N, C-alpha and C positions, 0 to 999 in steps of 0.2 A: 402900544405900551407907552405909558407916558414916558420903553426898551429899547470809597466805592461800595457804598451800600446801594442796594438795588432800589429802583422805583417800585415799591411794593414788590420786593425782590423776585419771588417766584413768578409773579405775573409777568414781569418783563421778559423773563426767559421764555415763557410760553408765547408772549406777544411777538417777540422777535422771530420765533419759529413759525408764526402764522402770518408774517407780513405779506407773503406772496399769495396767500390763500384768501381770495376775495369773499368767499361765502362760507368759510369753515366755521363750525360751531366752536365757541370758546371752550377751552379746556378748564376743568375745575380741579383735577387731581393735583395735590401738592401745593395749592395756592394758600396764601395766608388767610386768617379769619376775616380781615377787612374785605378782601375780594370775594371770598367764598360767600359771605353774607349778601353781596350785591349780585351774585350770579345764580342763586338758588330760588326755585319755586316762584318765578316771576313770569307774567305773560309776555308774549312777543309783541313789542311796541314799535317794531321797525316801520310800521305803516301808520303810526300815530298822527293825528291831525295837528298835534303840537309840533311845530317845526324844530324846536330845540330837542325834544325827545326823539324825533325822527332822525336828526343828525347824529345824536349820541348813540342811538341804537344801530345805525348804519355802521358807525365806526366800531362799536363793540363786536358786531358780527364779523368784522374783519380782523379781530384779534387786537384791537387798539384799546388801551385803558383810557377811561374818560374821567376828567375832572370838570365839573361845572364851575364857571367863574362868575362872580357877582360882586358889585361894588357895595359891600355891606357898610363901608365907612360912610358913604353918601346916605345910605338908608338910616344908619344910626344917628348921624348928625341931623337928619330930617325929622327925628322924633320917634316915639314909641310905635305909633301906628305904621309908619313907613317901614320901620325895622321889623316889626312882626309880620307885615305882609311879605317882605323879602325872605324872611326865615321860613315862613309857611311854604313859599314857593320852593325853596331849597329842600325842605322836608319831603315834598312830593317828588322832586327830582331824584332824591336819594333812592327811590324805589326802582329807578331805571337800571336794568342789568348793566354791569360793567363799571358802575360809578364807584370810584375809590374815595372821593372826597370833594371838597370845595376850596377853590381859591377865593378868599374873602376880601382881599385888599390888594390894590395895585400901587406899588411904591408907598407903602405905609409910612406916614410921617414926613413925606417929602412933597410939600406943597399940595396936600390933599385935604386940608381943613383940620387935621390933627396937629395941635400946636405944642404939645409937651409929652414927655414920656408918661406922666401920670394919666393924661387923657387917653393916650394910646393903650395903656394897661386897662383902663376902664372899658374901652371899646373891645379889646381882646377878651376880657373876662365876660362881658355881656354876650359877645358872639359865640364864645366857646360854650357857655352854659346853654344858650338858646339852641345851638345846633346839636349839642349832645342830647337835648330833650326830644328833638324831632328826627334825628338821624344819629343814634349813638355809635354806630360803627364807622361813620364817615370820618375821614381825616380832615384836619384844618390846615390849609396851606396859605402862607402869607408871602407876598412879593415885596421885596425891599431893595432900594438902592442906598448904599451907605457911602456917601461921598468922602467921608473922612478916610476910608480905606484907600481910595484912589490917590489921596494926597501923599501917602507914604510919609507921615509926620515923623517917624522914627529915624528917617535917613538924614535930614538936613533942615536948615532954618526955613527954606522955601516950603518944604513939606509941612513944617509945623505951623507956619503962617496960614497956609491953605486950609489946614485942619481946623484952626481957630475960627476961620470964617465959616467953614462947613458946619461946625457945631452951633454957631450962632444963628445961621439961616435955617437949619433943619435940626432943631434940638431933639425931635422925636425920632430921628434917623441917625443917631450917633452910635458909635461902638458900644458905649456904656448902656445906652437905651436898649439896643438889641440884646445885649447880655441879660438885662433885667427881664425882658419879655421871654427869653428862652428859659431862664431859670424858673420863671413862674409856671412853666409847663403848658403854655397856652398855644404853642405853635408846633404842630406835628411835622411840618415841612417848611423850610425857609428857601424861597426862590430868590437867590441873592445876586445882585450886581455890585461889584466892587467900586463902581463909580469912577472908572478910569478917566483921566484927563486926555486931551488930544496928544498925539505923538510928539508934536513940537515942544510941548511943555516938559515932557520927560527928556527929550533930546538936549534941552538946555541944562538939564541936570546930569547929563552923561548916561542916560538910560534909554533903552528901547521900550516900546509898548509891551512887548512880551516879557521883558525883565520886570517891568512894573507890575504886570499881572501876576507873575510868579511871586513877587514879594508880597503883594496884597493877599494872595491866597495862603501864603506861608503864615502871615499874621492871623488869618482866620483860623488856621490850624492851631496856632499858639494860644488863641483865645479859648479854645476848647468848645467852640460852637457845635462841632460835629458830634460831641458826646451828649449834647442837649436836644438835638433835633436831627432830622434828615436834611442834609444840605443839597440844594440844587443850584446850578448857575443859570444865568439868563442873559440874553443879548438880542437886540433888535437888528436883524440883518435884511429885512424886507425893504424894498425901494419902489418908487413909481415905475411901472413897467417891468418889475421883477429885479432881482439882484443884478447889479451892473458891474461887479468887479471882474477882473481877469482871473485866469487860472492861478497866477501867483498870489493875487490878493485873496482869493478864496482859500488858498493854502494857509496864508498868514492868519486869516480870520478863524479858521478851524483850529489852528495852533493856539491862538490867543484866547478864544472864547469857548473852546470845547476841550482840547487836549490838556491845557494847563489846569483849569478847574477840576477836570476829571482826575488827573494825576494827584491833585491835592485833596481829593476826597469827595468831590461833588458826585452825588449819586446819579444825576442825569442833568441834561442841558436843555433849557427852554429857548427855542429859537422863534422869535416873533417875526412874522406872522404869516399864515397861509394867504390871507387876503383881508384887507380892512381899510376903510376910509381913515385918513390921517392927515391933518394939517393941509386940508384942501385938495388932497389927491388920494388915489387908491394905491396903497402899497401892497406888495406881495413878494413872495420868494421866487415865483415863476412869472414869466411874461403871460399876457392874456392867452397866447396860443398854447400855453403849458409846455412849451419846448424846454428841455433841460438847459441848465447853465453851469458854469464851473462850480458854483457853490452846491447846487443840487447834486451834481455828480459826486462831489466830495462827501456830502451828507449820505448819499446812497451807499458809498463804500463803507460807512460806519455801521450799517444796519445789522450786521451779523457779529459785531464786536461787543465789548463789554459796556460801551457808553450808550445809554438810552437817550433818545432825543424826543422832545415834545414840541408841539406848536399850538397855535390858536386858530379856531374856526368859529364862524357865526353863520346861522342859517340865512340871514339877509344877504350875505355875499356869495351864496352858493347858487348854481344854476337851477332853474325851475324845471328844465328838461330832465327826465328820469335818467336817461343814458348818460348825459353829461354829469349829472350829480354823482352817479355811481362811479364814473371814471375818475372824478376828483377824489372821492373817498378811497378808491383803489390806489391812486398815486400817493396819497398821504400815508396809507397803511404800509406802503413799501419802504418808507423811510422813518416814520415816526412811531414809537412804541406807545406814546400817550398824547392826548390832545386836550387842551382846555377848550371846552365848548361854552359859548355864551349861555347864561341861564335865563335870559329874558326877563330880568328883574327891573329893567329900565336904567 
């Protein structure tokens, strides 16, 4: 990552109930139209030669909801041919059982080549129309960090100065810009980071990190974004060699990045990432041995609750051994109700 409405509500309830069942067939009774469309009259693709389809199918058979993620911003900026190639790929992936939709942007408007709200709206309009044409029942999810929120500009002069700078450096990722996108009806789900500053910055203002997060999400509620889209929260907690925090730190992270957003209306929480190369290292939630850690234990305790968790997986970071592959999918399904699977669009 550059990291209480339900996550397709009835699907999450069935997904949670199936987390421990490694080979159970997905339930279709009572699911919403989006998921019912993705689950009916489709062939078994669990042995597909396409590694992205294979991973998505393996997760689906374990009761996990699938979102394919692709950098459509990069494709769109690359020109019509690149954009249409990526959209065509997503149209094919929409036919994979269990696919609810597509994450099409990572930190939209935040150092990703999108320079203004108008440009972002043009991208979102093009993406929405193109995806609706090839996958009319799939939902569009956009990932955003809104640093202005983390500044807490409504509190004091320091926050206001911080927000002025944030608006200047990321004009397509401001509060006003996000409100425009949502009012345009172009984002079915918003995967939101409030762009929190480091704890010392808040301490200098007499605040804790948790208090800042509560204030930021309270502002999101006041903005009315939850009435315009389905809100999700996001946080990168992976590290080289797996999560390194203590039990106390894991508890604080769960409080700050899961409990507070969920209490404020976030439908689910995106925890980056199962395993991925990043900044010269391979980061993950678990150590290479897959031994549990304090964060993993804390996440596992949430699996039967009302807060749905998601993570990210990509085939290139999965074991080639079948037994090891299945074991990792089993582990993921016991904690996460949904997974963002790389789409293979480059």
